[in-house]
BADOZA-572944 format. One line per field, with one value per residue: residue number from 1; x negated, z negated, y of N, C-alpha, C, O in turn. Coordinates in pm, whole numbers, plus 32768, in hexadecimal, padded with zeros to 4 digits. Atoms other than C-alpha are relative to their C-alpha. Example, Ala and Ser with C-alpha at 12.3 -4.5 7.8 and 13.67 -1.06 7.14 Angstrom:
2
num: c(1, 2) .
nX: c(7FA7, 8052) .
nZ: c(8000, 8006) .
nY: c(7F89, 7F89) .
caX: c(7B32, 7AA9) .
caZ: c(7CF4, 7D36) .
caY: c(7E3E, 7F96) .
cX: c(7FA6, 804D) .
cZ: c(8000, 7FB7) .
cY: c(8078, 806D) .
oX: c(7F3E, 801A) .
oZ: c(7FBE, 7FA6) .
oY: c(8076, 80DC) .
This chain:
75
num: c(1, 2, 3, 4, 5, 6, 7, 8, 9, 10, 11, 12, 13, 14, 15, 16, 17, 18, 19, 20, 21, 22, 23, 24, 25, 26, 27, 28, 29, 30, 31, 32, 33, 34, 35, 36, 37, 38, 39, 40, 41, 42, 43, 44, 45, 46, 47, 48, 49, 50, 51, 52, 53, 54, 55, 56, 57, 58, 59, 60, 61, 62, 63, 64, 65, 66, 67, 68, 69, 70, 71, 72, 73, 74, 75) .
nX: c(8090, 803B, 808F, 8049, 8068, 8088, 8060, 804C, 8050, 7FBB, 7F73, 7FB2, 7FD8, 7F98, 8023, 7F8E, 8028, 7FF1, 7F76, 7FB5, 8030, 7FCB, 7F70, 7FE9, 804F, 8064, 8089, 805C, 8001, 7F7B, 7FF1, 7F91, 7FCA, 7FDF, 7FA6, 7FCC, 7F8C, 801F, 7FFE, 8025, 805E, 7FD2, 806E, 7FC8, 8057, 7FE0, 7FC7, 8056, 7FC3, 7FEE, 7F8C, 7F8A, 7FE4, 7FD2, 7F76, 7FAC, 7FFA, 7FA8, 7F78, 7FD6, 7FE6, 7F84, 7F90, 7FF2, 7FCC, 7F87, 7FBD, 7F6F, 7FCD, 800B, 7F98, 7F7F, 7FFF, 7FF5, 7F75) .
nZ: c(8009, 807C, 7FF1, 807A, 7FF1, 8004, 8039, 7F9D, 8058, 807F, 7FE0, 7FCE, 7F75, 7FC7, 7F74, 7FA6, 7F89, 7F7F, 7FCE, 804B, 7FD0, 7F79, 800B, 8032, 7FAE, 805A, 7FEC, 8067, 8003, 8027, 8089, 8044, 8077, 8066, 8067, 8059, 8050, 8085, 7FFC, 7F79, 7FB2, 7F76, 7FAC, 7F80, 7FAD, 8004, 7F81, 7FB0, 7FFE, 7F74, 7FCB, 8042, 7FC8, 7F77, 800A, 8024, 7F8C, 7F9F, 8033, 7FEE, 7F71, 7FDF, 803A, 7FB6, 7F7B, 8002, 8080, 7FEF, 7FDC, 8074, 805F, 7FCA, 800E, 808E, 802A) .
nY: c(800C, 7FD1, 7FE1, 7FE2, 7F9C, 8033, 7FA3, 7FB3, 7FAA, 7FEE, 7FEA, 8071, 7FE9, 8057, 801A, 800A, 8049, 7FBD, 7FFB, 7F9A, 7F7E, 7FED, 7FEC, 7F79, 7FA5, 7FC6, 802D, 7FD0, 7F6D, 7FD0, 7FD1, 8042, 7FBF, 8063, 7FCB, 8066, 7FDC, 8032, 8093, 802C, 7FAE, 7FF1, 7FCF, 7FD9, 7FAB, 7F72, 7FD1, 7FA9, 7F7B, 7FD5, 8046, 7FC9, 7F7C, 8017, 802F, 7F8E, 7FA8, 8042, 7FF5, 7F76, 7FEC, 8048, 7FB5, 7F81, 801B, 8052, 7FED, 7FF3, 8084, 8057, 7FD8, 8030, 8092, 8020, 7FEF) .
caX: c(7FAF, 7EF2, 7D95, 7C8F, 7BA2, 7A31, 7904, 7862, 7746, 77E7, 793A, 7A4E, 7AA9, 7BD2, 7B79, 7C77, 7C62, 7C4D, 7DB5, 7E3F, 7D67, 7DD5, 7F42, 7F2A, 7E46, 7D38, 7BC2, 7A8D, 7ABC, 7C2A, 7C66, 7D44, 7E27, 7E4A, 7F71, 8003, 814A, 809E, 80D5, 8097, 7F82, 7FEE, 7EE0, 7F45, 7E8A, 7E78, 7F52, 7E8B, 7ED0, 7E9E, 7F9E, 8092, 806E, 8093, 81D3, 825F, 8209, 82B7, 83EB, 83F9, 83E5, 84F9, 85D8, 8594, 85E5, 86FA, 8775, 88D1, 8904, 8889, 8977, 8A9C, 8A3B, 8A2E, 8B9D) .
caZ: c(7D25, 7BE1, 7BC3, 7AB4, 7A81, 7AC0, 7A16, 7AE5, 7A1D, 78E4, 7990, 79F9, 7B68, 7C22, 7D6E, 7E86, 7FA3, 810D, 8169, 8055, 80C7, 8230, 81CD, 8119, 8221, 811C, 8155, 808D, 80E4, 807A, 7F47, 7E4B, 7D44, 7C00, 7B18, 79F4, 7939, 7802, 7864, 79DC, 7ABD, 7C0F, 7D17, 7E50, 7F79, 7F64, 806E, 8182, 815F, 82D5, 832E, 8231, 82BA, 8420, 83BA, 8317, 844A, 852A, 844B, 8456, 85D2, 85EF, 8504, 85C5, 8715, 86B0, 8562, 85DE, 867B, 8542, 8469, 854D, 8546, 83C9, 83B6) .
caY: c(785C, 787B, 790C, 792D, 7A4D, 7A11, 7AB1, 7BC6, 7C5E, 7CF0, 7D03, 7C18, 7BEE, 7B5F, 7ABC, 7AEF, 79F8, 7A66, 79FE, 7ADF, 7C02, 7BCF, 7BB9, 7D08, 7DA3, 7DE4, 7DDA, 7E39, 7FAB, 7FC3, 809A, 7FEB, 8082, 7FBF, 8000, 7F46, 7F42, 7EBC, 7D51, 7D37, 7DB6, 7E3F, 7E6C, 7F2C, 7FBD, 8137, 81D7, 827A, 83F1, 842C, 8323, 83B2, 8513, 8490, 83DF, 8519, 85E8, 84E9, 84E8, 8661, 865C, 8555, 861D, 875E, 86C0, 85CE, 8659, 86B4, 855E, 84AB, 8574, 851D, 83AC, 83B4, 841B) .
cX: c(7FD4, 7F6A, 7FC5, 7F97, 7F78, 7FA6, 7FB4, 7FAF, 8043, 8096, 8043, 802D, 806C, 7FE0, 8081, 7FD1, 8023, 8091, 8057, 7FD9, 8037, 8096, 8021, 7FB4, 7F9D, 7F78, 7FA9, 7FFD, 8084, 7FFF, 807C, 802B, 8029, 8056, 802E, 807B, 7FED, 7FFE, 7FCD, 7F9C, 8034, 7F8E, 8038, 7F9A, 802E, 8032, 7F9E, 8045, 8016, 807B, 8081, 8023, 802E, 8092, 805E, 800F, 805D, 8092, 8038, 8023, 8082, 8078, 8018, 8044, 8089, 8053, 8096, 803E, 7FFD, 806A, 808A, 800C, 8015, 8091, 8054) .
cZ: c(7F78, 8016, 7F76, 8020, 7FFD, 7FC4, 8072, 7FB2, 7F78, 8013, 8028, 808D, 8028, 8094, 8050, 8081, 807F, 8034, 7FB8, 8030, 808C, 7FFC, 7FD8, 804F, 7FAA, 8027, 7F94, 7FF5, 7FD1, 7F6E, 7FC5, 7F86, 7F9F, 7F96, 7FAA, 7FB8, 7F6F, 7FF9, 8085, 803D, 808F, 804E, 808A, 8051, 7FF5, 8089, 8043, 800F, 808E, 803C, 7FC6, 803B, 8091, 8001, 7FE0, 8074, 806A, 7FD5, 8013, 8092, 802A, 7FCB, 804B, 8086, 7FFC, 7F80, 800A, 801F, 7F88, 7F98, 802C, 7FF2, 7F6F, 7FD0, 801C) .
cY: c(8035, 8011, 8013, 8069, 7FBB, 806C, 8044, 8066, 8006, 8013, 7F7F, 8023, 7F9C, 7FF1, 7FF1, 7FBF, 804C, 8001, 8069, 808B, 801D, 801C, 8090, 806B, 804F, 7FCB, 8040, 8098, 803B, 802D, 7FBF, 8050, 7F91, 8043, 7F8B, 8034, 7FD1, 7F69, 7FCA, 8062, 8002, 8041, 801B, 804F, 8091, 802A, 805E, 8087, 8032, 7FBF, 8038, 8089, 7FF5, 7FD5, 8074, 8062, 7FC5, 8009, 808D, 801C, 7FBC, 804C, 8083, 7FE8, 7FBD, 8010, 8004, 7F78, 7FA2, 8021, 7FCF, 7F68, 7FD7, 8009, 7F89) .
oX: c(8002, 7F2D, 800C, 7F61, 7F67, 7FC8, 7F83, 7FDF, 8060, 80DD, 8002, 804A, 8071, 7FDC, 80D9, 7F73, 807D, 80BC, 80AD, 802E, 805F, 80C7, 8081, 7FBB, 7F91, 7F69, 7FDC, 7FCD, 808F, 7FD6, 80E3, 7FD7, 806A, 802D, 8026, 808A, 804B, 7FCB, 7F8D, 7F9C, 8053, 7F63, 806E, 7F4B, 80A5, 7FF5, 7F62, 80B1, 8079, 80CA, 80E5, 8099, 8081, 80E0, 80C8, 807B, 80A9, 80EA, 80AB, 8085, 80D2, 80DC, 808A, 809B, 80E1, 80AB, 80DB, 80A4, 805C, 80A2, 80DA, 8078, 804F, 80B5, 80CB) .
oZ: c(7F4D, 8063, 7F16, 808E, 7FBD, 7FC7, 80CE, 7F96, 7F3C, 7FB4, 803A, 80AA, 7FF6, 80DD, 802C, 80C1, 8080, 8066, 7FF6, 8044, 80A8, 8046, 8009, 802F, 7FB5, 8047, 7F38, 7F91, 7FC0, 7F15, 8006, 7F3E, 7FC6, 7F5A, 7FD2, 7FA1, 7F20, 7F99, 8089, 801E, 80C8, 802E, 80CB, 8019, 7FF3, 80EF, 8003, 8049, 80A9, 807F, 800C, 8053, 80BE, 8055, 801E, 8089, 80A9, 8027, 8039, 80AF, 8073, 8011, 805B, 80AF, 804C, 7F65, 7FBA, 7FE5, 7F71, 7F5A, 7FDB, 7FD4, 7F54, 7F6B, 7FFE) .
oY: c(809F, 7FC7, 802F, 806D, 7F53, 80E3, 8001, 80D4, 7F9E, 8035, 7F18, 8097, 7F2C, 8054, 7FA2, 7FEE, 80A0, 8068, 80A7, 80E1, 808E, 8072, 80CA, 80E1, 80C9, 7F55, 807F, 80CE, 80B4, 7FE2, 7FB4, 8087, 7F30, 80A6, 7F17, 80AC, 7FCF, 7F30, 7F60, 80D9, 7F9A, 80B0, 7FC1, 809B, 80AD, 8009, 80B4, 808F, 8077, 8001, 8047, 80A5, 8044, 8001, 8081, 8099, 800F, 8022, 809F, 8061, 7FF7, 805C, 80AE, 8036, 7FDC, 7FBF, 7FC5, 7F53, 7F58, 7FC7, 7FA2, 7F35, 7F6E, 7FCC, 7F89) .
């Protein structure tokens, strides 16, 4: 897919169609991170800090309860 920028006031805008937004689970309230390597623009949804901390807490619980078993399985 190729896109062109459109004029939005004194700025340029890139329109993302609804199927792309749905595919990435992005809506108008989603914070986006924009990075570049000097040639490419990478736009990513900002990770939800609550979800990340919940995941880390769950991992810690699994390791606490099943750590010995997981270590034995890794061998």
